[in-house]
N, C-alpha and C positions, 0 to 999 in steps of 0.2 A: 638825469641820472637818478635811479631809485632802485630799491631792492630790500631784502631782508638782512637784518643784522647777523643772523646765523650764517649767511652766505658770504658776507663781506663785513669784517669786523669794524667797529667804530674807529680804532686807531688808523686802520687802512683808509677809511673814508676821509678822515681829517688830513691824513698825509697826502692823499690824492688832490684834494682841494687846494692844499698849501703849495705843493710842488708845481702844480699847473697854474698857480697864480689866479685862481678863479675869483669872481665877484658874484655875490648873490646870497641866497638863503639856504641853509642846511637844516631841515626839519627832522628831528629824531623822535619817533613815537614808540612808546612802550610803557608798561606798567600803568596803563590808563591815563597817561599824560603826554603832552607834546612839548618839546623844547626847540626853539628856533635860534640858530646861530647865524649872524650876519657877517659876511666876509667882504673885504676889499683887497683885491690883488693878493689873495691867499692868506690874509691875516684877519683875525677876528676883531670886529669893531663894535659889536653889540650882541646881546642875547635877550631873548624873550622867553622867560620861564613859563611853564604851564600855570594857568590861573588857579589851579587847585593847590599849588604849592605856594601859598601866600608868603611863607617865610623867606623865599628867594626874590620877592619883588623889591625893587630898590627903595620905595617909600617905607616898606615894613622894616627893611634892614636899617635905614637911617633912624627910624623911630626906636627900634630896639637898641641902637647905639647911643641914644640920648640926644640926637640932633633935632628931633621933632617930637612934639607931644601927639597924643591921639587926635586932639582937636585940630592941630595944625595940619596933620596928615590928611584928615578929612577935607579941610578947606582947600589944600593944594590939589587934591584929587578932583575936587569939584571944579577948580579953576582950570585943570587940564581939560575937562570935558567941555567947558565953555570957550576954550582958547584954541579951537580947531584941532584938537587931538594931540597937542604937543606933549612931549615926554615930561614927566615930573622933574627929572634932573635939570632940564633946560629952564623950567619955571623957577626952581629953587636957586639956580645960579643967577638968573636974570633979576630976581627980587632980592638978592643978597642974603638969603636965609642960610644957605650952606655954601662955603667956598668951592670954587671949581676944583681945586686940588683934592678936596675931600670926596667930591662926587666921582672924580676919576679913580681914586683908590677903591671906592666901593663898587664901581662898575667893573673894575678888574676882579675884585673879589666875587662878584656875582657871576662873571664868566667862569671863573675857576670852580666855584661850587656847582654850577650847572654841568660843567664837564665831568667832574668827579661823579655826579649823580648818574649821568648817562653811561659812564664806564661800567657801572654795576649791572646794566641791563643784559639779560641773556637772550631775550626775545624781543622783537619789535621790527620796525621798518624805518628806512631813511629815504629822504627825497631832497635832491639838490635842484634848485631853480636858479638859472643864471640871469642876472640883471645888474645894472650899475647901482652901487651903494655909495652914498656920500657920507663919510664919517662926520659926526657932529663935532663942532669946534670946541664944545665944552666937555667932551667925553674922554679926553686923554689919548694916549698913543695906542695904535692897533697892537694886538697881541699875537705873537708867533705861536701857532699850534704845536710845533715840535717842542717848545719849552714847556708848555702846559702838559704835554703827554709825558714828559719825563717826571713831572711832579705827580701826574696821575699814576704812573707805575709805582712811585714811592708810596702813594696813598693806598693802593691795593696791597702792597707788600707789608706796610707797617701799621696801618690803622687797627687791625685786629689785635696786634701785640699791645698797643698802648691802651686800647679800649678795655681790655680785660683786666687792667690794673685798677679799674673803678667799678663801683656797684653797677649791676645791669639795669637797675631802675633809676628814677630821678634822684638827684643828689645836689647838695650845695657845696660851695668851696669858700672857706674862710681862712684868713691869714692867722697863723699861730702867734699868739701874743707872747711878748717877752723875748723874741728872737732877734738877734743883731743881724742886719742885712747889709751886704756890700753889693749893691746893684751893678757895680762895675765888673763883678765877676760873672754876671749873668750872660747867657746867650741872648740874642735879640728876641727870640720867642718868649723867653722868661721875662725879659725886661718889659715887653709890651703887656703881657698878662699880669704881671705884678702891679703895674700902674692901673690896669683896668679893674683890678679887684677893689679899688676905691669906689668904683661905680656900681657894682652889683655882686651878689653871691651866686646868682644863677649862671651856670656855665655858658649857656647859649648867649646870654647878654654880655658876658665877659668877652667871649670870642668876637661878638659884634663890635663892642667898644674898641677892642684891639685891632679890628679889621683883619681877622684871621678866619680861615676855614675851620670847620669842626675838627678836621684831622690835625691841622696845625695847633689848634687850641688844646685838644686832648693830649697831644704830644708835649706841649709846653707845660701843662699842668702836671704831667707825670714827672718832668724834670724838677719842678718846684716841690713836689711831694717827696721825691727822693732826697732833696736837700733838707727835708724836715721843716719847711717854711709854711706849709698850708695843711689844713685838716679837711677831710672829706666827711660831710654829714649826710647820711642817707635819709631821704624823705619817706616817712611811713605812708603807704597807700593801701587801699583795700586789696586784700590778697587776690591775685588773679590766678587763673589756671596755670600752674607751673609747667605742665607739659606743653601748653601752647607757647609759652615764652621760650622754652628750650628749643622747640621746633623752629621758631622764628629766628633764633640766634644761629642755629645750624644752617638754616636756609641762607642767611646772609653771608655766613662764612663760605658756603659753596659758591655763591655769586661772586664774591671777591676772588676766589681761587680761579674761577672761570675767566673773569676779566683780566687777571694777571697773565694767564696763559695766552689770551688773545693779544695783549700788549706785546709780550715777548715775540709772538709769532709775527706781528706786524713789523717789529723792529728788524727781525731776521729778513723779512721780505725786502724792506727798504735797503738793508745792507747788501743783499744779493744783487738788487737792481743797480746799486752804485758801483759794485765791483764789475758787473757786466758792462755798464755804460762807460766807466772811466778806465779801469785797469785792463779791460779786454777790448778797448776800442782799437781800431786800425792804427791810429797814430801812436798809441802807447806800445802796441805789439811791434810796430816798425822800429820804435826807439830802442826797445830791448834787443831786438834782432840785430840791430846795428852794432851793439856792444859784444855780440858773441865772438866775432873774430879777434877782438882785443884780448879776451880771456883764453 
């Protein structure tokens, strides 16, 4: 199974693989990178981000969250190369460096971030290859694509709203001094971010420490800012071409709008198929026909 994203949307592709309970790899290529999702019986068990996007690699994520230093990451990557190509997560668990539960949470985060990323693609190609995939015992539970798609729709809908509350360029986040805080009144997102602010003032590292996607992170920071508990500090950088920045922002907004439309269209198709298969099935029609004389 293969084709172009413009002809068969990404939500439809994931839905097809999920409903048919397929096992194998789904490769999505676009924007000069490829992302590979691995499935077992229609559920996602792993993802292989494009090598150009080093931020989404598991080792980099754990380093940015403070579980590894640069030197440790380098050593474990070298050990992976000499250990028959084993995954870094397996090595970290085996050597007791990072608990299995932490690895599982960051693998789920990795899958979610990669899915959000491919949902913004307007052009590209997909290819599904069927084969048996054995989930790793250290990798946590398989993930249902339909649950991720619902979160993906929320991302496409809400991310622009929360992102525009912050400076368009680099910024830092600091706790406001002298404020009394009742963490029991926080939502879960706020509680995770508030604790992670002890770790760093860089938003991306705060999100990593809290094990949240960029969308969840910016949303939680917006809540904390509305409570008056944090200050946003803009980082001064050499002035760039303002017209280029504006064009880039407008282009991203259009991509999100297109992705949202594709998501809703995919949902409508799935609903229509369910109605046809269930409500208009011969057994259901016969059942309702049998009640007609009663009325």
